[in-house]
C-alpha positions, 0 to 999 in steps of 0.5 A: 680087630682091623684085618680088612682095614688099610692103613698108610703110616706117612712120617719121615723118621725111620725108627718111628714109621718103622714103631708105628709099622709094626704096631698096627701090623699087631692090630691086624692092619695091612700097612703101607709106609711113605718117607713124604707127602708127595711119595705117600699122594703117588701110592695112593692108588696102589695103597688104597687106604682106610687110615693114615697117620700123618707127621706134621713135619716133612721135608718139602710138602709139609704135613698141612699141605699133604692132608689139604690133598689128601681130603680132596682125592680121598674125603671120607678117609680119617687122618690122624695128625702126629706131631712134635711140635703141638701149637694150637695154631697147628692144630686148629689148622689140621681140624678145618682142614678134616684131620680126625685127631691130633696127637703130640709126641711122644703118645701111648699107645693107649691113646693110639689107640683110641684115635684109630678107634675113633677115626674109623666109627666115624668113617663108618657113620659117614658111610651109613650116611652117604649110603642112606641118603638117597633112601631118605630122599624117596622116602622123604618125598613119600610122606609129604605125598601120603594121601590128602587126610587132615592128619597128615596134612597137619604132619607135613605142615608140622615138619615144614614148619620146624625142620630147619630148627633146633627145636627138640620134636616127639614123634607119636604113633603106632607100631609101623606108622613111620616115625623114622622116617618123620625124624629122618625127614626133619633133619634132611629137611634142617641145616643139619642134613650134612651132619651125621643122623644117629638113631637108637633104639632105646628098647633095644638094651637093658639100661647098663648097656643103653647108658654107655651106648649113649654116652660113652665110658672112659678106659677102666670104667667097668670091667671089660673097659679096656679103652674109650668108647665115645658114646651116640651123643658125640657121634651125633655132634652138630647133628640129630639123635633120633631116641626110639621108643623114648618111653622105654628108657629107665627112669635113672638115665632120664635123668642124664638124658634130661641134663642133655637137653637142659644144658647141652653136657653129660659125662662119660661113664668114669669119667670126671669132666662134662662133654659139651655136645650141640645136638639136636634131639628126635624122639619117638614112641607109640606109648601114651607118655600121660599114662607113663608119667601118671603111674611113674615109668616116665619122669614129667619133666623129660615129658614136658622138655621133649614134648615141645614140638608133637608130630602125631601120626594117624594109623593106616587105617585111617587115610586108606587115601594113601595106599595107592601111593604107597603100593606104588611106591614099594612096588617100584623099590622091590622091582628094582632091588629084586630085579623083578616086573611086577608093575601093577597090583590087581584091582580085586587086591587093592581093594583087599588091601582097602578093607584091611585094618593093617594092625602093624600099619605101613610096615605090615604093607609093606611087608606084603608088597615085598612078598608079592614082588618076591614071590611074582603073584599075589595069590599068597598074601590075598589069601592072608587077608582074606584069613585074617578078615574071617577071622576077624568077622567070627570073632566079632560075631562069637562076641556080638552078645552073651548068651544066657547059657555063657552067663550060668542063667536058668529061667525055668529055676523056680528059686529065680535068678540073682540078677546082679550076680549075672550083671558080675558075670556078664562084666567079667565076660565082656572084660575078658573078651575085650582084653583078649581083642585088644592084644590080638589088635596090638600083637599081644604088645602088652603095654600098647595094650594097657595104653588103648584099655587106658589101665596100668601095665601092672593091672593089665597083667593083674586082668589077664592072669583073672582072666585066665590069659596066657601071659607067655604068647 
């Protein structure tokens, strides 16, 4: 499990020191030991630990002072405190100084395993936050500069007004419009900026796995649950949790989320006690939640809990004045990333970008600029845009009118024509073409297409079948 991790064991008891060394080595750690705080601190350059176990009572420099100096020199390395003297004041002081956990001797092996796992997971999350911090800053500033469209100005105003509060925010918009960007900006501009930002994609996991991912589980909660696992809500404690694609969460799990929003507490899978958390919730969706509430796939009470403040991001086709700013940003970012020097795009390319409808929004634009930088030219992307525009124009021309032949009308027939039948047939053809066009625009995302057509998901599937449109595309 932990072959790449280095552990430093600091304990003056030779027997316990040897036991911890053998136990950690059996778990795959590379282990170093020290009998006191002074020796441990002197060995840091050589040991470079990823994790430290530290006895509270040590000869010479005590455990708390050793912990204080460890935190000064290696602030991102988690320290698990061990002690046979578990006075509350020592525990509180150790946690204040930055200890990741505090175990009383004698301890169970399972307790130690859980403490190690939790400490390393927290460390990984902290490093991820640090790695993203520089990107978050540039992206957040970019969001604030993205054009002078009135809708974007409104978005920026809302972000600035509610960022430094604990209020729940619902971010809405099509795929690729930058909903995660808004969530990160809200977090960065809040008082929680130095705390974790944890993202969960609610559509990426089935309901059972999503529940354990969000809320964690206790040992023995189900087959394969060999140790306690903390959920994302606990990792986001005092920070922010971003629930992307919230509309895809199963109704049974929505009830548990509602409890967290109402009471700030939940129970792990298989747990008997409630866990309290102080976590700000930001949710995002590209679906029409009002329609989801109507058709019963989304709880009405949860919708009102989430929809305290809404940030509605307009699609890129409605704010094309932002395209030059976005292009400049992505060119700079990917030139640096790939060591390229594609400094600017031609006026022809910018004009093609302005004419394109951008069904994939900012994400699609970013990917196109990235390809141009990697390939070193604009030809392939321009050809792709031209092909898409030509196909769209051909489809519009072909669908602009219903010819009589398609309707089965023969005006030379002496028996005449059945106007009601013609009207019904015309409606069927028009319905099929509209459904097909909307499916193309949404890249055959049926849920999004159903929302745009203002019908239920089941009704869309029925109409697709009735009109001979493939559901396996």
